[in-house]
C-alpha positions, 0 to 999 in steps of 0.5 A: 418532442424533448426527450426526458432527461435520463434518471441519475441511476440510468446514466450511472449504468450507462456511463459507469464510474472509471473505478467500475469500468471493466477493460478488455482482458489483454489490458487488464493483464498488462495493468495487473502485471505492472501492479504486481511488479510494483508491489512485489519487493514490498510483498516478499520483504515481510517473510525474508525478514521474518523468516530470517530472524526466526532462524527458519529453513530455506524450505520453510522461508520459500513456503512463507514467500508463496504463502504470502503471494497467494494470501496477497492475491486473495486479499486484493480481490476481496478488497477491489472486487468486495461482497456483501459489506466487506471491501472498499471496491477501489483499486486498492492492492493489499499486502503484508504490513511492515508495521507488524514484523517487529512485534511478529519477531518479538512474539516469535522469538519470545515462543522459541523462534522457528516454526514453534514461534510461528504458530504463536504469531498465527494465533495472534494474527488470526484473533487480531484480524477478528478484532478488526473486523468487528471493530471496522463499523465503529472505526468507520464512524470516526471519519468525521475526525479525518478532515482534509488537514488530517487526510493530506498530512497522513498522505504526504507523511506517507509519501515522504516516509517511503521515498528514503526506502526507494533511495536505499533500493537505488543504493543497492537495497537494505542488505548491502546498506552497511557494505562498501557495495552500497551506492556503487555507480552501476546500482545508481545507473540502474535506478536513475535509468529506470526513472529516466526511462518512465519520465521519457515514456510517460512524456512522449508515449501515447496514452496506452503506452504512458499507462504502462510506463512503470512496467516497461521501466521495470522490465527494461532495467531488468533485461539490462542487468540480465544482459550485463550479468548483473541479475542473479538467475540461480534462485530461478533455476532452483525453484520448484514449478509448483507449490500448493499453499495448505491451511495450517502448513506449520501446525494449529495456531497457538493463542496466547493473551500477550501476543494477541494484545500486541497484534491487536495494537498493530492492527489499530495502527494499520487501520489508521494506514488504511483509512489514509489510503482509502482517502488517497485512492478516492482522491486519485480516482475521483471516487466519494469516500464515506464512512462506510466505504472505510468501514468496508475496507477495514472489514476487508483488512480484518478478513484477509488478516484471518485468512493470513493466519490460516494460510500461513501469512501475515496481517494485510493493509493497502499498499501505498505505492500502487496508489502511486501507480494509479496516480501516474498511469491514471487507469482507475478500474479496479478490476485491474487490482482484481486482475493483479490478485489473480496473477498473485495467486498464480505466482503463489502456486508457481514458485519458479515463476515467483522467483523470475519476478523476485529477480527484478534488481533492487536498484530498478525497483527503486527508481520506479519507486521513487516516482510512485512514492512521490506520487503518494505525497503529491496526492497528500499536497493535493488535498492539503491545497484545500486547506487554509494553511494561513491558519496557524492551527493547521500549519502546526498540525502539518508541520509538527506531524511531518517532523515526527514522522521524519523522526524515526526515518532519519534517526532509525535507533532514536526509540531503541532504549524504549520498551518493545511495545512502544517501539512498535509504534514509535519505530514507523514514521507512517504510524507516529506521523499519522497519530501526530496529525489525528491527536493534534487535530482533536487538540485544535479542533475537537470543540471548534464551532465551525465544521472542518472542510470536507473533500469536495467529491462532487467537484472531484467527479465533475470532469468525468462527463468530458474526460477523454480516454486517460482521465485524472492527469489534471489536479481537481483542485486547480484554482487552489481552493475548489470544493471548500465549504464553511 
C-alpha cells in the first residue's frame, strides 16, 4: 500500500529551511563570534567618530561604545529572531548606520557639542525610529519597484563602495590615511596574509573549518601582531571589567523640529539600504523575500532605533559585511545571528572583554573585509545574471548607478560646497547609487506594459532537497537566466 505524500507544511516541519535550523550550541557560539569579529570595527567607528567630533571625555566615549555594542546585540536579536510582525527572521546583523554620522555631528555641534548635543541627537533618533516603524508597511508595498535590475545594482553598488573601506584598513585605517605610516609594508603584509590565509582555509579545510575561515584568519592575524609587538594591549589593561548601560545615561532627550526632520531623512535612506540587504540575504540563503518581509525588517530597524535613542546609541541598519560572511561560510541559520547578538550584549556589559575584541589590528580586519565586501558585490552580480542587459535601458540603469556610487567614493570632497542637508544624502556612495538605480528604473520602466522580471525564489530554494551539509556554494543562476519570467 502506497503511503500518502506528506503535506507541504508537514514536510517543512520535518525539514526546516536552513535559515530556521538551530545548530548545536558550540557551533552557534563559534559562528556567532565570527559574526561579531567581522562586524566589530564597523560597529565602534560610529561612536568613536561622533564622540571625537563632539568633544566628549574618554569616560563618555567608552560609555558610548559599550552602549552601542549592547544595543547592537538587542537589535540583531530582534531582526533575526523576530516577534509579532517585527524582524525579518533572516541572518541579518544590525549595526549603527554610518549614513547618520554627518547629520548627527551637525545636530550635536548645533546644540553646543558635548553631552548637550547628545540629548538633541537622541531626541531626533527616537522620533525618527518611531516614524520608520510606522512607515514600514507602506514602504514594504513599494517592493514592486525593486525588480532584479534595481536590487542587483544596489547590492553591487554596496559591495563596490565598501571595498575601498577594506583597502583603507589594509593600509592602516582612516586614522593613518594622511600620515607617512599609511601603506607601511607591515600593514600590507598583515592584510594580505589574512586574506591569503582565509583563501587557503576555504580551499583545503573541511566543511566546518571552511565555515569559520574568517574567524580563524582574524584570530591568526591578531596573534601574529601580538607576537611581533604591533598590537596595542594598553586599552585592554585600562578597561573596566563591568559597565552597565542605563537608559538616558546623559539625561532626558530634547526634541527639536529641524534635527528631527534631518534624522527622518536619514532613516528614509537607511530604509532603502535595508531593503537591498534583505533581498541580498534572501538571495544568499534561498529564502523567499516579499513586501511583508521587508516591512518586518523595517519595523525592526525602527524599534531598534528607538531603543538606540533610549540606551544612548544610534540609528540601526543591517550590516552588509555580515551578509558577505553568510555567503562565504554558507552558514545560513538565523540563530547564529541571535548568538552573535547575545555575545554583543555581553561585550557591551564587559568593557575589558570588548577591548580585547577591539584590539584586532585594522589591516587584519581589512584583509578579511576584502573577501566579505567582495561577496556582497558578487551577490548583486548573481541577481543581475537574470536581467537582460542587452536591453539598453537596463544597461544604463546599471552603468549610471555604478558611476554615481563611485563619485563620492573616489572624490570625497566633491559635494563639500553643497548645503549640509544635501551633503548628508550625496556623500554616501551607497545612498547615491541606490537612489539613482531606483529613479532610473521608474524613469525607464514605470509605464512599461510588461511586468519586470522577478527573483525566482522557488528555483532558488529547489536545490535544498539534495543539498549537503554546507549548501549555497553553487550559484542558483548556473544556467545564466534561471527563473526569469516574462
